[in-house]
RODO-2510 file (C-alpha; in nm, 4 decimals, decimal comma):
residues 507
     n   res          X          Y          Z
     1     x     0,0008    -0,0246    -0,0242
     2     x     0,0667     0,3501    -0,1104
     3     x     0,1849     0,5110     0,2882
     4     x     0,0466     0,8671     0,3100
     5     x     0,4221     0,9423     0,4498
     6     x     0,7979     0,8714     0,4356
     7     x     0,8960     0,5669     0,6458
     8     x     1,2819     0,6975     0,6746
     9     x     1,5501     0,3979     0,6933
    10     x     1,9040     0,3781     0,6855
    11     x     1,8495     0,3311     0,2952
    12     x     1,6328     0,6487     0,2601
    13     x     1,8688     0,8723     0,4356
    14     x     2,1737     0,7661     0,2138
    15     x     1,9533     0,8233    -0,1004
    16     x     1,8145     1,1773     0,0083
    17     x     2,1694     1,2554     0,0657
    18     x     2,2736     1,1581    -0,3259
    19     x     1,9926     1,3453    -0,4186
    20     x     2,0701     1,6630    -0,1939
    21     x     2,4071     1,7021    -0,2863
    22     x     2,4359     2,0461    -0,4495
    23     x     2,0957     2,1505    -0,4052
    24     x     2,0208     2,4728    -0,4311
    25     x     1,9391     2,7055    -0,1562
    26     x     1,5657     2,6668    -0,2908
    27     x     1,6309     2,3128    -0,2845
    28     x     1,5002     1,9947    -0,1283
    29     x     1,4883     1,6463    -0,1475
    30     x     1,1525     1,4572     0,0268
    31     x     1,3205     1,1063    -0,1236
    32     x     1,1897     0,8056     0,0376
    33     x     1,3457     0,4726     0,0552
    34     x     1,3373     0,2365    -0,2627
    35     x     1,1239    -0,0945    -0,0998
    36     x     1,1874    -0,3548    -0,3117
    37     x     1,4816    -0,5797    -0,2785
    38     x     1,7353    -0,5298    -0,5074
    39     x     1,7822    -0,1856    -0,6203
    40     x     2,0707    -0,0773    -0,5551
    41     x     2,1322    -0,0135    -0,9546
    42     x     1,8018     0,1928    -0,9599
    43     x     1,8905     0,3793    -0,6747
    44     x     2,2337     0,5350    -0,8237
    45     x     1,9938     0,5651    -1,1393
    46     x     1,7108     0,7906    -0,9540
    47     x     2,0295     0,9777    -0,7580
    48     x     2,1681     1,0388    -1,1149
    49     x     1,8820     1,1811    -1,2525
    50     x     1,7929     1,3990    -0,9322
    51     x     2,1314     1,5691    -0,9970
    52     x     2,0504     1,6304    -1,3296
    53     x     1,7283     1,7205    -1,2221
    54     x     1,8588     2,0045    -0,9700
    55     x     2,0935     2,1143    -1,2398
    56     x     1,8352     2,2181    -1,4366
    57     x     1,6829     2,4203    -1,1647
    58     x     2,0088     2,5562    -1,0382
    59     x     2,0884     2,7215    -1,4186
    60     x     1,7687     2,8942    -1,4560
    61     x     1,6112     2,6995    -1,7068
    62     x     1,3380     2,5694    -1,4644
    63     x     1,1925     2,6829    -1,1609
    64     x     1,0389     2,4083    -0,9633
    65     x     0,9746     2,0789    -1,0191
    66     x     0,8317     1,7856    -0,8366
    67     x     0,8088     1,4397    -0,8967
    68     x     0,6893     1,0766    -0,7505
    69     x     0,7464     0,7389    -0,8431
    70     x     0,5176     0,4261    -0,7496
    71     x     0,5371     0,0985    -0,7721
    72     x     0,2855    -0,2208    -0,6388
    73     x     0,1632     0,0411    -0,3877
    74     x     0,4831     0,1453    -0,2707
    75     x     0,6278     0,5162    -0,3207
    76     x     0,9871     0,4517    -0,4756
    77     x     1,1511     0,7910    -0,4895
    78     x     1,0187     1,1206    -0,4598
    79     x     1,1685     1,4606    -0,4731
    80     x     1,1535     1,8389    -0,4781
    81     x     1,3975     2,0542    -0,6942
    82     x     1,4143     2,4345    -0,6945
    83     x     1,1418     2,7030    -0,6272
    84     x     0,7847     2,6705    -0,5392
    85     x     0,7564     3,0555    -0,5342
    86     x     1,0436     3,2312    -0,6137
    87     x     0,8887     3,5715    -0,3146
    88     x     0,8388     3,4459    -0,0969
    89     x     1,0837     3,2007    -0,1058
    90     x     0,9020     2,8560    -0,0603
    91     x     1,1200     2,4894    -0,2063
    92     x     0,9081     2,3075    -0,4060
    93     x     0,9057     1,9300    -0,2245
    94     x     0,6790     1,5931    -0,3149
    95     x     0,4180     1,7378    -0,1050
    96     x     0,3840     2,0943    -0,2734
    97     x     0,0226     2,1102    -0,4549
    98     x     0,1691     2,2339    -0,8475
    99     x    -0,0959     2,3564    -1,1062
   100     x    -0,2020     2,0492    -1,3347
   101     x    -0,3820     2,1795    -1,5986
   102     x    -0,4738     1,9517    -1,8204
   103     x    -0,3734     1,6525    -1,5629
   104     x    -0,6958     1,7636    -1,4139
   105     x    -0,9497     1,6305    -1,6817
   106     x    -0,8255     1,2602    -1,5238
   107     x    -0,9993     1,3775    -1,1865
   108     x    -1,3133     1,4544    -1,4162
   109     x    -1,3241     1,1467    -1,5917
   110     x    -1,2950     0,9583    -1,1916
   111     x    -1,5319     1,1870    -1,0528
   112     x    -1,7618     1,0919    -1,4102
   113     x    -1,7085     0,7542    -1,3739
   114     x    -1,8028     0,6895    -0,9881
   115     x    -2,1702     0,8469    -1,0681
   116     x    -2,1739     0,5692    -1,3750
   117     x    -2,0937     0,3198    -1,1700
   118     x    -2,3693     0,3837    -0,9110
   119     x    -2,5990     0,4343    -1,2043
   120     x    -2,6671     0,7817    -1,1795
   121     x    -2,4482     0,9045    -1,5164
   122     x    -2,4662     0,7189    -1,8682
   123     x    -2,1502     0,7341    -2,0893
   124     x    -2,3490     0,6749    -2,4087
   125     x    -2,6513     0,8734    -2,2878
   126     x    -2,6359     1,1973    -2,5354
   127     x    -2,4892     1,5083    -2,3159
   128     x    -2,7886     1,6833    -2,4018
   129     x    -2,9617     1,4968    -2,1129
   130     x    -2,8058     1,6224    -1,8542
   131     x    -2,7494     1,9499    -1,9608
   132     x    -3,0301     2,2565    -1,8890
   133     x    -2,9864     2,3657    -2,2464
   134     x    -2,9320     2,1974    -2,5408
   135     x    -2,6152     2,1970    -2,7932
   136     x    -2,6839     2,4539    -3,0560
   137     x    -2,8101     2,3135    -3,4052
   138     x    -2,4791     2,2559    -3,6159
   139     x    -2,4406     2,0578    -3,9630
   140     x    -2,3788     1,7722    -3,7363
   141     x    -2,5718     1,5768    -3,5639
   142     x    -2,5567     1,7079    -3,1662
   143     x    -2,7555     1,4604    -3,0577
   144     x    -2,4964     1,1763    -3,1308
   145     x    -2,2418     1,3666    -2,8492
   146     x    -2,2220     1,1135    -2,5677
   147     x    -2,0772     1,1374    -2,2237
   148     x    -1,8030     0,9211    -2,3944
   149     x    -1,6842     1,1086    -2,6652
   150     x    -1,6929     1,4169    -2,4769
   151     x    -1,4381     1,2092    -2,2625
   152     x    -1,2131     1,0993    -2,5599
   153     x    -1,2053     1,4392    -2,7605
   154     x    -1,4245     1,2939    -2,9790
   155     x    -1,7759     1,4380    -3,0171
   156     x    -1,6643     1,7052    -3,2678
   157     x    -1,6270     2,0828    -3,0517
   158     x    -1,3276     2,2785    -3,1366
   159     x    -1,0167     2,3505    -2,9300
   160     x    -1,0786     2,6274    -2,6555
   161     x    -0,8969     2,7941    -2,4021
   162     x    -0,9079     3,1177    -2,2381
   163     x    -0,7136     3,3309    -1,9365
   164     x    -0,9229     3,5345    -1,6866
   165     x    -0,7924     3,7141    -1,3851
   166     x    -0,9937     3,7190    -1,0789
   167     x    -1,1426     4,1023    -1,1805
   168     x    -1,2372     3,9219    -1,4836
   169     x    -1,4318     3,5800    -1,4316
   170     x    -1,4597     3,3411    -1,7169
   171     x    -1,7898     3,3296    -1,8803
   172     x    -2,1094     3,1072    -1,7742
   173     x    -2,1243     2,7674    -1,8883
   174     x    -2,4447     2,8561    -2,1199
   175     x    -2,3101     3,1549    -2,2437
   176     x    -2,0086     2,9632    -2,3809
   177     x    -2,2052     2,6889    -2,5267
   178     x    -2,4012     2,8809    -2,6947
   179     x    -2,0708     3,0903    -2,8665
   180     x    -1,8524     2,8174    -2,8939
   181     x    -2,0252     2,5246    -2,8928
   182     x    -2,1197     2,4125    -3,2211
   183     x    -1,9727     2,1009    -3,3491
   184     x    -1,6997     2,1131    -3,6101
   185     x    -1,6897     1,7851    -3,7109
   186     x    -1,9429     1,4944    -3,6948
   187     x    -1,9325     1,3018    -3,3605
   188     x    -1,7349     1,0193    -3,2859
   189     x    -1,5410     1,0659    -3,6556
   190     x    -1,2679     1,3290    -3,5501
   191     x    -0,9922     1,4317    -3,2651
   192     x    -0,9646     1,7295    -3,1880
   193     x    -0,8603     1,8690    -2,8374
   194     x    -1,1899     2,0069    -2,6397
   195     x    -1,1601     2,1806    -2,3006
   196     x    -1,4875     2,2923    -2,3842
   197     x    -1,6339     1,8876    -2,3653
   198     x    -1,4918     1,8785    -1,9592
   199     x    -1,7044     2,1654    -1,8589
   200     x    -1,9992     1,9969    -2,0328
   201     x    -1,9114     1,6596    -1,8095
   202     x    -1,8719     1,8801    -1,5157
   203     x    -2,2381     2,0095    -1,5610
   204     x    -2,3406     1,6752    -1,5982
   205     x    -2,1850     1,5734    -1,2629
   206     x    -2,3570     1,8859    -1,0920
   207     x    -2,6888     1,8134    -1,2328
   208     x    -2,6871     1,4656    -1,0926
   209     x    -2,5312     1,5849    -0,7998
   210     x    -2,7418     1,8845    -0,7339
   211     x    -2,3776     2,0516    -0,6029
   212     x    -2,1434     2,2839    -0,8287
   213     x    -1,8633     2,0855    -0,9619
   214     x    -1,5909     2,1753    -0,7135
   215     x    -1,7886     2,0207    -0,4596
   216     x    -1,8723     1,6940    -0,5877
   217     x    -1,5056     1,6965    -0,7157
   218     x    -1,4013     1,6635    -0,3757
   219     x    -1,7173     1,4336    -0,2037
   220     x    -1,6316     1,1885    -0,4950
   221     x    -1,2471     1,1813    -0,5609
   222     x    -1,0422     1,3978    -0,3387
   223     x    -1,1682     1,3426     0,0247
   224     x    -1,2355     0,9230    -0,0401
   225     x    -0,8430     0,9076    -0,1426
   226     x    -0,7438     1,1274     0,1549
   227     x    -0,5389     1,3529    -0,0799
   228     x    -0,4217     1,6228     0,1692
   229     x    -0,2618     1,8238    -0,1121
   230     x    -0,4843     1,8370    -0,3715
   231     x    -0,8032     2,0849    -0,4307
   232     x    -0,9809     2,2718    -0,6748
   233     x    -0,8423     2,6235    -0,7229
   234     x    -1,1872     2,7763    -0,5877
   235     x    -1,0253     2,7313    -0,2374
   236     x    -0,8053     3,0882    -0,2598
   237     x    -0,7266     3,0149     0,1418
   238     x    -0,5195     2,6625     0,0235
   239     x    -0,3216     2,9057    -0,2982
   240     x    -0,0727     3,0546    -0,0342
   241     x     0,1278     2,7310    -0,0013
   242     x     0,0710     2,5922    -0,4132
   243     x     0,3478     2,6585    -0,6175
   244     x     0,3293     2,9401    -0,8767
   245     x     0,2844     2,9539    -1,2273
   246     x     0,6388     3,0816    -1,4100
   247     x     0,6834     3,1771    -1,7972
   248     x     0,9519     3,1009    -1,9792
   249     x     1,1909     3,3594    -1,8667
   250     x     1,1508     3,2797    -1,5120
   251     x     0,8770     3,5663    -1,4109
   252     x     0,5549     3,4710    -1,1989
   253     x     0,2203     3,4920    -1,4122
   254     x    -0,0332     3,6374    -1,1913
   255     x    -0,2936     3,4146    -1,0671
   256     x    -0,5337     3,3108    -1,3591
   257     x    -0,8788     3,0936    -1,4117
   258     x    -0,9475     2,9564    -1,7679
   259     x    -1,2521     2,9279    -1,9596
   260     x    -1,3310     2,5876    -1,9214
   261     x    -1,2924     2,4956    -1,5147
   262     x    -1,3218     2,1593    -1,4490
   263     x    -1,0851     2,0892    -1,7607
   264     x    -0,7796     2,1751    -1,5886
   265     x    -0,8212     2,3764    -1,2345
   266     x    -0,6833     2,1363    -1,0112
   267     x    -0,3658     2,1316    -0,7938
   268     x    -0,2361     1,8348    -0,6966
   269     x     0,1155     1,7293    -0,5187
   270     x     0,2874     1,5034    -0,6763
   271     x     0,3019     1,2565    -0,3674
   272     x    -0,0844     1,2575    -0,4316
   273     x    -0,0941     1,1926    -0,8013
   274     x     0,0658     0,8701    -0,6982
   275     x    -0,2350     0,7771    -0,4641
   276     x    -0,4534     0,8632    -0,7568
   277     x    -0,2696     0,6689    -1,0023
   278     x    -0,2784     0,3706    -0,7908
   279     x    -0,6456     0,3900    -0,7084
   280     x    -0,6483     0,4030    -1,1192
   281     x    -0,4632     0,1190    -1,1414
   282     x    -0,6715    -0,0734    -0,9007
   283     x    -0,4313    -0,0549    -0,6369
   284     x    -0,6035     0,0438    -0,2839
   285     x    -0,4072     0,2853    -0,0476
   286     x    -0,3691     0,2419     0,3373
   287     x    -0,7214     0,2570     0,5206
   288     x    -0,8843     0,2768     0,2438
   289     x    -1,1383     0,0892    -0,0165
   290     x    -1,0972     0,0864    -0,3937
   291     x    -1,2024     0,4340    -0,5876
   292     x    -1,3655     0,2748    -0,8490
   293     x    -1,4564    -0,1201    -0,9616
   294     x    -1,2643    -0,3424    -1,2020
   295     x    -1,5307    -0,2923    -1,4369
   296     x    -1,5296     0,0907    -1,4277
   297     x    -1,1165     0,1190    -1,4475
   298     x    -1,1455    -0,0966    -1,7804
   299     x    -1,3928     0,1165    -1,9091
   300     x    -1,1843     0,4206    -1,8306
   301     x    -0,8850     0,3304    -2,0070
   302     x    -1,0521     0,1252    -2,2941
   303     x    -1,0040     0,3091    -2,6458
   304     x    -1,2721     0,5607    -2,7445
   305     x    -1,0648     0,7039    -3,0787
   306     x    -0,8086     0,5166    -3,2233
   307     x    -0,5618     0,7145    -3,4686
   308     x    -0,3494     0,5934    -3,7764
   309     x    -0,0712     0,6008    -3,5695
   310     x    -0,2231     0,3542    -3,3161
   311     x    -0,2245     0,6012    -3,0620
   312     x    -0,5792     0,6024    -2,8569
   313     x    -0,7901     0,8555    -2,6786
   314     x    -0,9363     0,6896    -2,3831
   315     x    -1,1873     0,8413    -2,1261
   316     x    -0,9761     1,1065    -1,9924
   317     x    -0,6394     1,0040    -2,0744
   318     x    -0,4302     0,8884    -2,3944
   319     x    -0,2777     0,5258    -2,4840
   320     x    -0,1257     0,3176    -2,6764
   321     x    -0,0733    -0,0255    -2,6567
   322     x     0,3343    -0,1524    -2,7111
   323     x     0,4092    -0,5213    -2,6933
   324     x     0,1063    -0,6489    -2,5375
   325     x     0,1216    -0,4016    -2,3069
   326     x    -0,0727    -0,0966    -2,2269
   327     x     0,0869     0,2123    -2,1362
   328     x    -0,1448     0,5290    -1,9801
   329     x    -0,0488     0,8570    -1,9818
   330     x    -0,1684     1,2102    -1,9366
   331     x    -0,0173     1,5755    -2,0220
   332     x    -0,0879     1,9276    -1,8792
   333     x     0,0322     2,2116    -2,0085
   334     x    -0,1066     2,6040    -2,0111
   335     x     0,1037     2,8910    -1,8855
   336     x     0,3271     2,8062    -1,5817
   337     x     0,2386     2,4475    -1,6278
   338     x     0,4079     2,1528    -1,7729
   339     x     0,3195     1,8140    -1,6058
   340     x     0,3014     1,5043    -1,6960
   341     x     0,1477     1,1882    -1,5341
   342     x     0,2619     0,7651    -1,6607
   343     x     0,0500     0,4743    -1,5374
   344     x     0,1535     0,1447    -1,6072
   345     x    -0,1240    -0,0463    -1,5336
   346     x     0,0213    -0,4066    -1,6150
   347     x     0,3521    -0,3416    -1,4450
   348     x     0,1092    -0,1384    -1,1127
   349     x     0,3877     0,1544    -1,1837
   350     x     0,3166     0,5293    -1,1561
   351     x     0,5651     0,8016    -1,3339
   352     x     0,4214     1,2133    -1,1611
   353     x     0,6499     1,4888    -1,2834
   354     x     0,5220     1,8454    -1,2539
   355     x     0,7063     2,1320    -1,3262
   356     x     0,5796     2,5149    -1,3105
   357     x     0,7255     2,6696    -1,6041
   358     x     0,5717     2,6084    -1,9508
   359     x     0,8183     2,5858    -2,0846
   360     x     0,9773     2,2726    -1,9378
   361     x     0,7596     2,0452    -2,1140
   362     x     1,0351     1,8899    -2,3329
   363     x     1,2633     1,8311    -1,9897
   364     x     0,9317     1,6788    -1,8350
   365     x     0,8987     1,4333    -2,0820
   366     x     1,2640     1,3505    -2,0833
   367     x     1,2857     1,2924    -1,6754
   368     x     0,9734     1,0880    -1,6877
   369     x     1,1446     0,8742    -1,9910
   370     x     1,4593     0,8800    -1,7780
   371     x     1,2646     0,7075    -1,4497
   372     x     1,1170     0,4616    -1,6486
   373     x     1,4303     0,3599    -1,8136
   374     x     1,5510     0,3492    -1,4641
   375     x     1,2593     0,0605    -1,3604
   376     x     1,2451    -0,1197    -1,7016
   377     x     1,5215    -0,2489    -1,9262
   378     x     1,2623    -0,2947    -2,1937
   379     x     1,1322     0,0512    -2,1808
   380     x     1,0851     0,1663    -2,4997
   381     x     0,9463     0,5528    -2,4987
   382     x     0,6150     0,5531    -2,6674
   383     x     0,4428     0,8201    -2,9116
   384     x     0,1005     0,9215    -2,7401
   385     x     0,0435     1,1867    -3,0303
   386     x    -0,2622     1,1680    -3,1850
   387     x    -0,1856     1,1431    -3,5828
   388     x    -0,5036     1,2938    -3,7597
   389     x    -0,3809     1,2095    -4,0874
   390     x    -0,6196     0,9699    -4,3602
   391     x    -0,4469     0,5987    -4,4551
   392     x    -0,1356     0,5747    -4,6256
   393     x    -0,3297     0,5086    -4,9884
   394     x    -0,5334     0,8211    -4,9359
   395     x    -0,4748     1,0479    -5,2515
   396     x    -0,4664     1,4086    -5,2035
   397     x    -0,8248     1,5954    -5,2031
   398     x    -0,8697     1,7873    -5,5263
   399     x    -0,9329     2,1260    -5,3566
   400     x    -0,8191     2,4029    -5,6364
   401     x    -1,0328     2,6388    -5,6874
   402     x    -1,2020     2,8894    -5,5209
   403     x    -1,4143     2,8658    -5,2093
   404     x    -1,6812     3,0923    -5,0458
   405     x    -1,8456     3,0786    -4,7071
   406     x    -1,8277     3,1520    -4,3922
   407     x    -1,6507     3,1695    -4,0423
   408     x    -1,8862     3,2666    -3,7002
   409     x    -1,8006     3,1964    -3,3280
   410     x    -1,8531     3,3999    -3,0331
   411     x    -2,0149     3,7740    -3,1750
   412     x    -1,8143     3,7500    -3,4843
   413     x    -2,0332     3,6217    -3,8119
   414     x    -1,8015     3,6843    -4,0783
   415     x    -1,7596     3,6208    -4,5126
   416     x    -1,4456     3,3507    -4,6134
   417     x    -1,3121     3,3174    -4,9346
   418     x    -1,0283     3,0771    -5,0378
   419     x    -0,8098     3,0583    -5,3604
   420     x    -0,6618     2,6951    -5,3452
   421     x    -0,3910     2,6541    -5,6679
   422     x    -0,1948     2,3146    -5,5729
   423     x     0,1468     2,4021    -5,5761
   424     x     0,1217     2,7878    -5,6331
   425     x     0,0414     3,1024    -5,4232
   426     x    -0,2953     3,0455    -5,2509
   427     x    -0,4950     3,2807    -5,0506
   428     x    -0,6833     3,3290    -4,7907
   429     x    -0,9620     3,6622    -4,7496
   430     x    -1,1708     3,7015    -4,4257
   431     x    -1,4605     3,9537    -4,3966
   432     x    -1,3424     4,2561    -4,5889
   433     x    -0,9527     4,2374    -4,5440
   434     x    -0,8074     4,1800    -4,8774
   435     x    -0,6309     3,8343    -4,9657
   436     x    -0,3888     3,7131    -4,7444
   437     x    -0,1419     3,4342    -4,8290
   438     x    -0,1766     3,0853    -4,7323
   439     x     0,0896     2,9376    -4,4901
   440     x     0,2280     2,5787    -4,4372
   441     x    -0,0711     2,3960    -4,5655
   442     x    -0,1511     2,0130    -4,6362
   443     x    -0,3524     1,8134    -4,8095
   444     x    -0,4062     1,4558    -4,6650
   445     x    -0,7900     1,3381    -4,7652
   446     x    -0,9807     1,4237    -4,6509
   447     x    -0,8443     1,6744    -4,4356
   448     x    -0,6869     1,9977    -4,5530
   449     x    -0,4801     2,2157    -4,2717
   450     x    -0,3237     2,5657    -4,3373
   451     x    -0,2646     2,8801    -4,1295
   452     x    -0,2812     3,2319    -4,1871
   453     x    -0,1450     3,5803    -4,0003
   454     x    -0,3018     3,8731    -3,9056
   455     x    -0,6607     3,8548    -3,7569
   456     x    -1,0203     3,8207    -3,8273
   457     x    -1,0546     4,1695    -3,8964
   458     x    -0,7740     4,4103    -3,9051
   459     x    -0,9043     4,7187    -3,6805
   460     x    -0,9267     4,3520    -3,3995
   461     x    -0,7378     4,4080    -3,1004
   462     x    -0,4786     4,2237    -3,0537
   463     x    -0,3348     4,2778    -2,6483
   464     x     0,0375     4,3166    -2,7743
   465     x     0,0014     3,9372    -2,8799
   466     x    -0,0225     3,9473    -3,2630
   467     x    -0,3062     3,6527    -3,4031
   468     x    -0,2319     3,4028    -3,5951
   469     x    -0,5395     3,1682    -3,7614
   470     x    -0,5276     2,8069    -3,8071
   471     x    -0,7506     2,6311    -3,9891
   472     x    -0,8749     2,2493    -4,0121
   473     x    -1,1219     2,1725    -4,2433
   474     x    -1,2326     1,8424    -4,4310
   475     x    -1,3448     1,7737    -4,7385
   476     x    -1,7485     1,6305    -4,7516
   477     x    -2,0297     1,6307    -4,9654
   478     x    -1,8716     1,8896    -5,2037
   479     x    -1,7945     2,1194    -4,9503
   480     x    -1,4981     2,1957    -4,6652
   481     x    -1,5877     2,2088    -4,3301
   482     x    -1,4127     2,2514    -4,0134
   483     x    -1,2353     2,5263    -3,7533
   484     x    -1,0553     2,8440    -3,7254
   485     x    -0,8601     2,8607    -3,4454
   486     x    -0,7605     3,2222    -3,3395
   487     x    -0,4423     3,1850    -3,1706
   488     x    -0,2683     3,4416    -2,9346
   489     x     0,0384     3,3772    -2,7659
   490     x     0,3025     3,5505    -2,5501
   491     x     0,4822     3,5136    -2,2517
   492     x     0,2785     3,4052    -1,9406
   493     x    -0,0406     3,4282    -2,1948
   494     x    -0,2654     3,2293    -2,4634
   495     x    -0,5448     3,2433    -2,6120
   496     x    -0,7072     2,9697    -2,8404
   497     x    -1,0632     3,0677    -2,9509
   498     x    -1,2616     2,8818    -3,2316
   499     x    -1,4747     2,9157    -3,5007
   500     x    -1,6918     2,7282    -3,7253
   501     x    -1,6267     2,7211    -4,1093
   502     x    -1,8429     2,6058    -4,3669
   503     x    -1,7507     2,6910    -4,7584
   504     x    -1,8578     2,5990    -5,0887
   505     x    -1,6952     2,5650    -5,4180
   506     x    -1,7536     2,9153    -5,6252
   507     x    -1,8877     2,8499    -5,9739
***
């Protein structure tokens, strides 16, 4: 069983000493002893990883990092490095709550599954059954949008992300759905990462519990697991002891919330993630029963949508089968957050790595891979990327010519025109603006992707972050349909606002 606190012995003291060597003045190493036999070589490798991580914080390439590794219900190693907060100084430890960003979705998925187990929610029911107002009409059947498809990013909703400071609260969910809930693609057909889908799942949870989502999450997941350093950021009293969020230049990002809170507002320590991960693999922790039964766990990790590369989404996670072994992971990334939780259910191993800087995503992935390699001689780093390309034998769609239609979302509704020339200079016209060059166009039938610099209209405010328009269109019934993302990005800030695009050929 995973212990709530470390049991230190001479071996643990040795490990902590190795990991603590050369720590910066903010550094700590709360390493636990390795509990399984014959781990001398593993212990040496983990100590070397710890020294490498500490060097990253010392050199200013990372701010704070927390790690927890567990196997078969035992903590193998956990540690904190660098600063959770730089001023006033708070050292990062394995028990420091960090912003999890999208790893929060795994908590929301667990809450939904608890309600599925007792018959209050149905994964294959239309989400409209649990909403106060239905999804808006679109070219596709919104009645086919189920909880399962939402959890696997396969419902057809477009990507959405926005940040709000305390003086500017996010829009109500009803307004958000009205503005951005139109489907870009048919349900069940295409992968599109959709934070809005988790706000809808949060609404479903609230509908059947009669409580707001943060309280429901606490009742269904956080309190039953005894997670002492896990909370929803609606609890401001807990924020003082939590890690701050820092941009790529090491500057603290002012506190913010997001447009879709159930998709990314959980804070948790690396240690608590090990406890949570254990229950996701059917391991009970000390003095507590299982959070979910075997059937629910099997459902949780079953593929919802599989890509050509054989990576797949599950209800709340990403997965891949390698040599007959299912590997499960969830990443979290947004301004001030880079995190990864990896599960190997057959081996009962979990690896949690959290950083409080958004430019540490590659570092977090590398730390995870090094830890896995130290534990498993046959480790092969799986690629969880969802490849949206068609089969290799699919020829390019004939998209040459002139296309006209509309682009709409939020308070925007404008005309759009495309002039596509294979191997030539293609252009896009938005609203009344002049035509702009199409950039980086790919045409893999039936998917057409490209970018356009600039905003929807020449006079739109940019808030210091010049927008780019990112298109993903699908050929259907002699037309092109899909979404355009208005992306603004600068250190400490990002925004992705979706619009629905429909086009037909001009005669």
